[in-house]
C-alpha positions in Angstrom: -10.1 17.1 -36.8 -9.7 16.4 -33.1 -11.9 14.0 -31.3 -14.9 15.6 -29.5 -13.3 15.0 -26.0 -10.1 16.7 -27.1 -11.9 19.8 -28.4 -14.0 20.2 -25.2 -11.4 19.5 -22.6 -8.4 21.8 -21.8 -5.1 20.4 -20.6 -4.1 21.5 -17.2 -0.3 21.8 -16.5 0.9 19.0 -14.2 1.9 21.5 -11.4 -1.6 22.9 -11.3 -3.5 19.6 -11.2 -5.3 18.4 -8.1 -4.3 15.0 -6.9 -7.0 12.4 -7.4 -6.4 10.9 -4.0 -4.3 12.6 -1.4 -2.6 10.4 1.2 -3.5 13.0 3.8 -7.1 12.0 3.3 -6.4 8.5 4.6 -6.1 7.1 8.1 -4.8 3.7 9.1 -7.5 1.1 8.3 -9.5 3.3 5.9 -8.6 1.0 3.0 -6.8 -2.3 3.1 -5.7 -4.1 -0.1 -5.9 -7.9 0.0 -4.6 -10.6 -2.3 -4.0 -14.3 -2.0 -0.9 -16.2 -3.3 -0.1 -19.8 -4.0 3.3 -21.3 -3.6 4.8 -23.9 -5.9 6.4 -26.0 -3.1 4.6 -26.4 0.2 6.2 -24.9 3.2 6.6 -26.4 6.7 4.7 -25.1 9.7 6.4 -23.1 12.4 5.7 -25.8 15.0 7.0 -29.4 14.7 9.9 -30.9 12.9 8.9 -30.8 9.3 7.6 -34.3 9.3 3.9 -33.4 8.7 2.3 -34.7 5.5 2.2 -32.5 2.4 -1.5 -31.8 3.0 -0.7 -30.3 6.4 1.9 -27.8 5.0 1.5 -24.2 3.9 0.3 -23.9 0.3 -0.1 -20.2 0.1 -1.6 -17.3 2.1 -3.1 -13.9 2.2 -1.4 -10.5 2.0 -3.0 -7.4 3.7 -1.6 -4.0 2.9 -2.8 -0.9 4.7 -3.4 1.9 2.1 -2.3 4.7 4.5 0.8 3.4 6.2 1.8 0.7 3.7 2.0 -1.8 6.6 2.1 -5.3 5.3 0.6 -8.4 7.1 1.3 -11.8 5.7 -0.9 -14.7 6.8 0.4 -18.2 5.7 -2.3 -20.7 5.1 -2.5 -24.5 4.7 -5.6 -24.0 2.5 -6.9 -20.9 0.7 -10.5 -21.8 1.7 -12.9 -19.4 3.4 -12.4 -20.6 7.0 -8.7 -20.1 7.1 -8.9 -16.8 5.2 -11.5 -15.4 7.6 -9.4 -16.5 10.5 -6.4 -14.7 9.1 -8.5 -11.6 8.5 -9.6 -11.6 12.1 -6.0 -11.9 13.3 -5.0 -9.0 11.1 -7.9 -6.9 12.4 -7.1 -7.7 16.0 -3.4 -6.7 15.4 -4.5 -3.4 13.8 -6.9 -2.7 16.7 -4.4 -3.4 19.5 -1.3 -1.7 17.9 -2.8 1.3 16.1 -6.2 1.6 17.8 -7.8 1.4 14.3 -10.4 -0.7 12.6 -10.7 -1.6 8.9 -13.3 0.4 7.1 -12.9 -1.1 3.6 -11.2 -4.0 1.9 -10.1 -3.8 -1.7 -9.5 -7.2 -3.4 -9.6 -8.5 -6.9 -11.4 -11.8 -5.9 -13.7 -13.1 -3.2 -13.6 -16.2 -1.2 
């Protein structure tokens, strides 16, 4: 005996299936995927001579990926706290607005601040 779902549903050949989400349905900024990362060894800041203390170095960051264009924005952060993350988000949104004339409609992330 087949399971109930297998008896009711009919298989559709792959070439006749409708795509679940078509890339043509998306515009720049419609969905942005976000994730944070932590680095094992802290990185030095762009400014200065690398003599800052360990607490003043980069310890991770946030990655933003536009779902339509696959554009990637990487924001290095000294701390992964809310204030630096929101600041980085605002920088990403400003860049998207000035270069593509778009705004972010939805963020998709697996965690919150």
